[in-house]
C-alpha positions as a Markdown table, in Angstrom:
| # | Residue | x | y | z |
|---|---|---|---|---|
| 1 | Met | -23.1 | -18.9 | 12.7 |
| 2 | Ile | -20.5 | -16.3 | 13.4 |
| 3 | Leu | -20.8 | -12.3 | 12.4 |
| 4 | Thr | -17.7 | -10.4 | 11.9 |
| 5 | His | -18.0 | -6.6 | 11.8 |
| 6 | Val | -15.0 | -4.7 | 10.4 |
| 7 | Lys | -14.4 | -1.1 | 10.8 |
| 8 | Phe | -11.6 | 1.4 | 9.2 |
| 9 | Ala | -12.1 | 5.2 | 10.7 |
| 10 | Leu | -10.7 | 7.1 | 7.4 |
| 11 | Ala | -8.8 | 9.6 | 7.3 |
| 12 | Lys | -11.0 | 11.7 | 5.2 |
| 13 | Ser | -14.7 | 11.5 | 4.1 |
| 14 | Met | -16.0 | 9.2 | 1.8 |
| 15 | Thr | -18.9 | 9.9 | -0.9 |
| 16 | Leu | -20.8 | 6.8 | -1.3 |
| 17 | Asp | -20.1 | 6.8 | -4.9 |
| 18 | Glu | -16.5 | 6.4 | -3.6 |
| 19 | Ala | -17.2 | 4.0 | -1.5 |
| 20 | Lys | -19.3 | 2.2 | -3.7 |
| 21 | Ala | -16.6 | 2.1 | -6.8 |
| 22 | Ile | -14.0 | 0.8 | -3.8 |
| 23 | Phe | -16.4 | -2.3 | -2.7 |
| 24 | Glu | -17.4 | -3.3 | -5.8 |
| 25 | Arg | -13.9 | -3.3 | -7.0 |
| 26 | Thr | -13.2 | -6.0 | -3.9 |
| 27 | Ala | -16.5 | -7.6 | -4.1 |
| 28 | Pro | -15.1 | -10.3 | -6.6 |
| 29 | Lys | -12.6 | -11.6 | -4.1 |
| 30 | Tyr | -15.5 | -12.4 | -1.9 |
| 31 | Arg | -17.6 | -14.5 | -3.9 |
| 32 | Gly | -17.3 | -18.1 | -3.5 |
| 33 | Arg | -15.1 | -18.0 | -0.3 |
| 34 | Glu | -15.4 | -21.4 | 1.7 |
| 35 | Gly | -17.9 | -20.4 | 4.8 |
| 36 | Leu | -18.7 | -17.0 | 4.1 |
| 37 | Leu | -22.5 | -16.7 | 3.6 |
| 38 | Arg | -22.9 | -12.8 | 3.4 |
| 39 | Lys | -21.1 | -9.7 | 3.2 |
| 40 | Thr | -22.7 | -6.6 | 3.3 |
| 41 | Tyr | -20.4 | -3.4 | 3.0 |
| 42 | Leu | -21.1 | -0.5 | 5.2 |
| 43 | Leu | -20.3 | 3.5 | 5.1 |
| 44 | Ser | -21.2 | 5.7 | 8.1 |
| 45 | Glu | -23.5 | 8.7 | 6.8 |
| 46 | Asp | -20.8 | 11.4 | 7.5 |
| 47 | Gly | -18.4 | 9.0 | 5.6 |
| 48 | Leu | -15.8 | 8.6 | 7.9 |
| 49 | Thr | -16.3 | 5.1 | 8.8 |
| 50 | Ala | -16.1 | 2.2 | 6.0 |
| 51 | Gly | -16.8 | -1.6 | 6.6 |
| 52 | Ala | -18.3 | -4.7 | 6.3 |
| 53 | Val | -20.8 | -7.2 | 8.5 |
| 54 | Tyr | -19.5 | -10.8 | 7.1 |
| 55 | Phe | -22.3 | -13.9 | 8.1 |
| 56 | Trp | -19.6 | -17.3 | 8.3 |
| 57 | Lys | -20.5 | -20.7 | 8.6 |
| 58 | Asp | -18.4 | -21.1 | 11.9 |
| 59 | Arg | -15.0 | -18.7 | 12.9 |
| 60 | Ala | -12.4 | -21.3 | 11.1 |
| 61 | Ser | -13.7 | -20.0 | 8.2 |
| 62 | Ala | -13.3 | -16.6 | 9.0 |
| 63 | Glu | -9.8 | -16.7 | 10.2 |
| 64 | Arg | -8.7 | -18.6 | 6.9 |
| 65 | Val | -9.8 | -15.2 | 5.5 |
| 66 | Phe | -8.6 | -12.6 | 7.9 |
| 67 | Thr | -5.0 | -13.0 | 7.4 |
| 68 | Asp | -1.4 | -10.8 | 8.0 |
| 69 | Glu | -2.1 | -10.8 | 4.6 |
| 70 | Trp | -5.7 | -9.7 | 3.7 |
| 71 | Arg | -5.1 | -6.9 | 6.6 |
| 72 | Lys | -2.4 | -5.5 | 4.8 |
| 73 | Met | -4.5 | -5.7 | 1.6 |
| 74 | Val | -7.4 | -3.7 | 3.2 |
| 75 | Thr | -4.7 | -1.1 | 5.2 |
| 76 | Glu | -3.7 | -0.6 | 1.0 |
| 77 | Val | -7.2 | -0.2 | -0.2 |
| 78 | Tyr | -8.8 | 2.6 | 2.7 |
| 79 | Gly | -5.4 | 3.7 | 3.9 |
| 80 | Val | -5.4 | 2.7 | 7.2 |
| 81 | Ser | -5.8 | -0.7 | 9.6 |
| 82 | Pro | -9.5 | -2.3 | 10.0 |
| 83 | Gln | -10.6 | -3.4 | 13.1 |
| 84 | Ile | -12.4 | -6.7 | 13.9 |
| 85 | Ser | -15.2 | -7.9 | 16.4 |
| 86 | Phe | -16.4 | -11.5 | 16.0 |
| 87 | Tyr | -20.2 | -12.6 | 17.6 |
| 88 | His | -21.9 | -15.3 | 17.7 |
| 89 | Ala | -25.3 | -14.7 | 15.5 |
| 90 | Pro | -28.2 | -17.5 | 17.3 |
| 91 | Val | -30.9 | -15.7 | 15.4 |
| 92 | Thr | -31.6 | -14.3 | 12.6 |
| 93 | Val | -34.8 | -12.6 | 11.4 |
| 94 | Glu | -35.1 | -12.3 | 7.5 |
| 95 | Asn | -38.3 | -10.1 | 6.1 |
| 96 | Ala | -37.1 | -10.2 | 2.8 |
| 97 | Pro | -39.0 | -11.8 | 0.3 |
| 98 | Ala | -37.6 | -15.0 | -1.4 |
């Protein structure tokens, strides 16, 4: 499994309500994506950093999404270019009830 952390340093602070509205508007673009297991949107407590953590079946699945076109779309939405980090995710602990 591959995990990606995408983040954007925002030019001005975003409220939780503003972030949630944007996240809910973009979330449908990721539903049903081949190889995407889970995506969790993120907003720092000070509202100056936004992003997401993605869990992928493999790196190829992530690379099919993180294209130049995707980067352009994200930059238009948030006003800044995203930073992407890739990680192996060899162990996950799930405490949520099934």
